[in-house]
Each structure stands twice: as C-alpha cells, then as structure tokens.
N, C-alpha and C positions, 0 to 999 in steps of 0.2 A: 135898450138891450136888443140884440138880434138873436133869434133862435134858428138853428139849423137842425133838421131831423134827417137821419139816414137809417135805412133798414134793408134787410135781405141782400146784403152786399157780398156774401162769401159762400164758399162751399166747404165741405169737410177738410179739403186739403189745401186751403188758401188762407191768407191772413184774415183775421176776423174784423167785424165792424168797428170794434173799439180801436184797433190799430189804424184803420182807415180814418176814423175821426181824428186821431192824433196827427196823422199826416195832413189832413185838411187844415188843422190848427197851425201846423208848422209852415205850410205854404202861405197861409193868410197872415202870418205874424207881422209883416211890415205895416199892414193897415188895420189889424184887429187884435185886441187883447182878449185872450181866452179867460173867461170867468170859471168855466167848468165844463167837463164832459161827463155825461151821466148815462148809465145803462138803465133802461126801463124794461121791466118784465111784462110781456103781453100774455094773452091767453095761451096756456100751456096745455095743448090737446092734440092727440094724434091726427085729428082731422085737419089741422092747420099745417100748411107746408112751411117748414122752417129748417135751418141747418142743424141747430143743436137744442136750444131751449127757448127759442122765440123771443129774443130780446132785441130792442131797437136802441138807438143812441141819439141823444140830443147834445148840441154844442151851443153854449151860451157865450156870445161875443159882445164886446164893447168896441166901438170905433176909436181909432187913434186920432181921427180928424172928422171931416164930413163923411157920414156913412154913404156908401155906394152899394146898394143891395144888388144891382144888376152885375156889377163887377164881382161881388162876392159869389153870386149865383154861378156866374161863368167859371170862376175858379173851382167851385165845388164840382161842377159838371166835368171840368177837365180832369181833376184828380180822380173822380169816381170812374170816369171812362178809362183812364190810364190803368186803374186797378181792376177793371172789370174782368171777371173770369166766367167762362162758359158754364152755364148751369145755375148762375145766380140771377136774381130778379130785382135789381136795385131800384130804390125810390129815394127821392130827395125832396125836402121841404125847406124853404127859406122864408122867414117872415119877421116883421117887426111888431106885429099885433097878433094876439091870440085871444079871440073872444071865448066866452064861457062855453059856447056850443062845441068848440074844438076840444076843450077839456072834457066835457061830457062824452064826446066821441072817444077820447083816449081811455076813459074809464070803461066804456063799452068794449073796447079792444082788449081790455084786461079780463073780461068775464065771458065773452062770447065770440063766435065767428063773425067776421065783418068782411064784406065784399068791397072790391075796388070802387064800384060805382058810388057808394056812399062817401068814400074819401074824396073822390073827385068832385062830387056835387057840393060837398061842404066847402072844399077849398075854393071852388069857383064862386060860391055864394058870398064868401068872405074875402075874396080877392087875395088869396094866399097862393104863393108860388109852390106848385106841387107838380112833380114830373117823374115819369118812369124812365130809366136809363138802360134798359136791356131785359132780355128774357120775357117773362110774362108781365113784367112791371109791377108785380105784386108788392114790392117794397113801398109803394105809395101808401099802403094801408098803415104800416108801422111808422113810417117817417112822419106822417101827419099826427099820429097818436103821440109820438115822442115830444113834439112841441107842445101839444095840449097838456101832457103830464108834467113837462119841465116847468111850465109857467106857474104851477101850483106851489113849487118849492117844497113839496111834501112827498116826493116819489123818486125812487131809484137809488142805485148804487153809484157813487162818484168814482169815475175812472181817472180823471185828472182834475185837480183843484187849483185854480189860479195859474200863475206863471212859473211855478216851481219846475225846474228842468229835470229834476230827478224824482225817483219814487222811493219812499222809505221802505225798509224791509227788516224783518226780524225784531229783536228786542230794542226798543226805542224809548228814550225819556219822554214822559208825558208832555213836558214843557216844549219839546221839539215839535210834537204833533200840534200842540196849541198855538205855536208860533206861526202856523200856516192857516190860522183863523178856522181851526177845526175844534169843535167841542168834543169832550169825552164824557160818556154817560154810561153808568152801570145799568144794563138792560133790565134786570129784575126790579130794581128799586128806583130807577130814574134819577139816581144820585150823580151829580156832576163830579168828575175826577179832575184834580188839579196838580197832582204830584205822583211820583213813582215811575214805574216802567211798564210799557205795554208791548206785548209781542204782536206786531201787526201782520205777521205771516209773510208770505211771498211778496205781497203788494199792500200798500195802504189803500183800503177800499171803504171809506166812510159812506154814509147815506145822507140824503136830503130829507129833513124833517122840519116842518114849521118855518121854512125859510132859512134854516141853518144847515150847515154841514156838520154831521154828528158821527163820531166813531163809537159804536156801541161795544161795550166790553163786559166781561165777567171776571170776577176776582179769581186769581190763580192761588190755589190753596198751598202752593209750595213756598210762597213768601208773602208777607203782609203788604208789601208795596208793589206787587206785580199783578198785571191784568192780561187777559187774553182777548184779542179783538174777535168780534163775532161777524160772520158773513150774513148780512141781511139783504133782502130783496128791495 
C-alpha cells in the first residue's frame, strides 16, 4: 500500500483539501486503486496557522500493476500545483513505508505545535518523499503527520471508502452501508448493528478504528429499527 499525505492546500474561498484528495484519486485511477481517503484532526489551537479546523488528509492506494512512486509523486505535484491558490501553503508526502517514528510524530502533531524543521528532518532520516509546493510550505507538517496517523488504522474520518463512485446520503438501509465493507456500531454500547435504517446525514462519513472502517450510530427514539450516524473525529 502507498500512502499520500496532503495538507494546508486551501483558503477560506477555495475548494478544500478533501476535494483535492478526491481529484488526485480521479487523476491516478488508471494506475492506482483507491482504498480510502481519510481526514485526520491535528492540534486545534489558535497559535497554529490553518484554514478552518486544522485537518490534513491521507490517501491509501494500491497499484494496478508495478508501483511507480515517482510517477505517482509527479502526478500529485501536478494536480496540487494546478489547484494551488495564493495564500495556501501546501505540502505533499508520498511513501510506501511508515516507520513508528512517523506515527509518533503524527500523534505529536495532534497534541502540540510542531515546526517544519522536525518534519523535514524525520522525512530525510527515513527516506520519505516530503515537499512543500507553495507559500510558506507549512503543509509539510500535516502531510507527514497524515501518513503517520493513517498507517495505524485507528485515526480519522473517512471521506471516501474504496472504489464506490457515489456518496450515500439521508436515510439508508443498514445492509447498503455494510455492503461497502463498513461496520455499524452503536457508540454507547459498542453493539454491532446488522439491520434497520440509518440516517447518514449529508454524507457518509465513517471512522477508522482498529483497522476497520466503522460508522458510529445512536438509536433514533422515533423508531425501533432506526439509527442516526454520529460525526466523530
């Protein structure tokens, strides 16, 4: 599996990082299968420069043939430069290996302020492709954190799961969600849900937990077989 991390790619009046990740997946579709796109929450603090809530994104890809990381990196650079908007500070990370030190770095980025220097030093030490693509290049911090968090299988909200071309919305049969290899779990009791209907809201946004993709829900008191999806980080 190849992991791509992107961060700090937008401004308040431009398309967000999640949409950019989806565009990268679309452009890479001939050579790469998308396993998932995940949003990762980093340290939410007014001292950290971010657009809205300081989230970065990881893209998990499987090659359709022999993997060519340089070709993939070049594609990501091209798409990100095409989408670049003045005022953003994008960073890109592409890697096929994620040592535990990078995961520890990702956890650090979730609880404290981190400088660019540390991200660049770690990437160089572990031979990981990390580059800034404009502005202050501050996005290198979160893009490296994204791959470190993604490899745990235990962090983030899933923006896209697998190769499904559409996004579920509103009241949906539980079986339909499960058919996409997504588990449903009642948040308060950890009970697995196998039947009924769930209101997924505007978008289907499950989470990564324990190597699984899980939609956390609560029971809807209006009907015995209905559930409401919960928005978790």
